[in-house]
C-alpha positions, 0 to 999 in steps of 0.5 A: 567198530566206532572208536570214541576218545573224548577230548571234551565232555560229549554233551550235545551241541559241541564240536566233533572231529570225525575220522574214517580211519583206525585210531592211531593210524596216519599222521598226528595232525588230526588229533592235535587239531582236535585237542587245540579246537576242543573237539571230541575225536570220533574214529569210525572204523570197521576193522573186520572189513578192512584190508580187502578191496572187495569189502570196501563198499560194505565197510563204507556203508556200515561206517555211514550207518555208524556216523549217522547214529553218532550224529543223531546222538550227539547233535554237534554244532561244529563238525571237522571232517578229515579227508579223504575219503570224501563220503563222510563230508557228504554225510555231514553236509546233509546233516548240516543242511538239516541242523545248521551245523558248521562243517570244516574239511581238513584236506590232506594231500592224499586227496590227489591220489588216483583213487580219490581224484575219481571223486573230485566231481563230488568233493568240489561242490561240497568244498564250495558249500561248507564253512572252512577248507583247511589245507596243510601246504601252499600247493594244496591251498592253490588247488582248492582256490582253483575249485572256488572252495569256501574259506580256504585256510592254510593251517600247517600241522603243529610242531610237537615236543619230545615229551609229547611223543616219547614213551620211555617205557616202550619195549624195543627188546625185539630190535635190540640185537640189530640196534646194538650192532657195532659200527653201523649207522642206524637208519629208520625209514618211515614207511607203510608200503603204500603206493607213494612210499619209496621203499624200492628206492631205499632198498636200492640205496641200502645195497650200496650203503653196507655201513648202515642198517635200515629199519623199514616200517610197515606191513611188507605183505601189502607190497608182496615183498619177496626174499630176493628183494631184501638187502641183507642190511634191511630189517622189516619191522612190521606194523608198530604201535605208535610208542614203539615206532617213536622209541625206535626212531629215537634209538636210530641215528637218522630218519628217512621221510620220503614220499613219491607224492608231490606237494606233501608235508610228512608228519614224521619230520615233525617227530624227528625234530621233536627227538632232535634226530637228523632227517633226510626227506624228499626234495620237493618245493613244499618240503624245502619251503617248510624244513630247509635248514633243519635237515637234508633232502634227496632226489631218491636216487640210490647214490644221492640217498646214500650221500645224504644219509651219511652227511646227515649222520656226520652232521647229526649235531648241527641242526639241534638248536635250529630244531628247538627254535623251530618247535617254539615258533611253530607251536606259537603259530599253530595256537594263533591260527587255531584261535583264529578258527575258533573266532571265525566259527563264533561269528554268525553266518 
């Protein structure tokens, strides 16, 4: 299934933002970029072929056909491609060779995951032959510059506001009993049960933090969770629609935004800031550089995580004014940078 959500009229020769993922999955960075840049968002995703590794080659083949069909129909002059995977970048590069279109890659830190490192031999030459390579933190910028990639530009994801993300009509009735349990600190762990998620560490922390109830998102079947792995104070929410996920974050007291992947900035921290919720995040150089003074950071050990969670709850009103100030300044920064991108693309090659 190819999903198209228009941000601007789909007239030929416009700007396209291409995603090879399900609409609403992952971070909100790409959608915010598309809106700021006046691009049409196209999500190319064969849902029936997702979820099983052996189906992946066929899914990618059919998504390549879907992408070719849309490029031929719309003939965009500018194409942004979210990475990974690298394959739509290869396809749009061939399209650009024929048409003279400008190609911009939006590189996410997941290009460093093991499965995508295998394709760096393909990504590196493409990164040298396109117009701009966007990255979302300093470490990723250093990596691409080391590849001699063209037009490396650090564009951090934008801050968002409460009004943008919170749906007051989202239904939390299935969680109401657990949310209303007296005397418990309500903790939301932003989680997918992916290889870089620290759910094992959070389960260990939950066992020594009986005064908290942990709402852990994501599909537990992905990790093969068994009943004996489940602490009594953990609620597995399953995969949640985005409005319900945000409403649950708003109903909780503290957000856990953790990653085992180095040099990653997590979108969920921006959602916590928008809702004025204290967060505990992974202690890493890029996280500290962007968010220090707005929340607390952990080394993922159970004892440290417990201490940081309880500190965040005790100090939950401490950071709100700093959060609001950060949002204002960061939105100004993002608008300025996307304006610079528009100006750069308007110049002749």
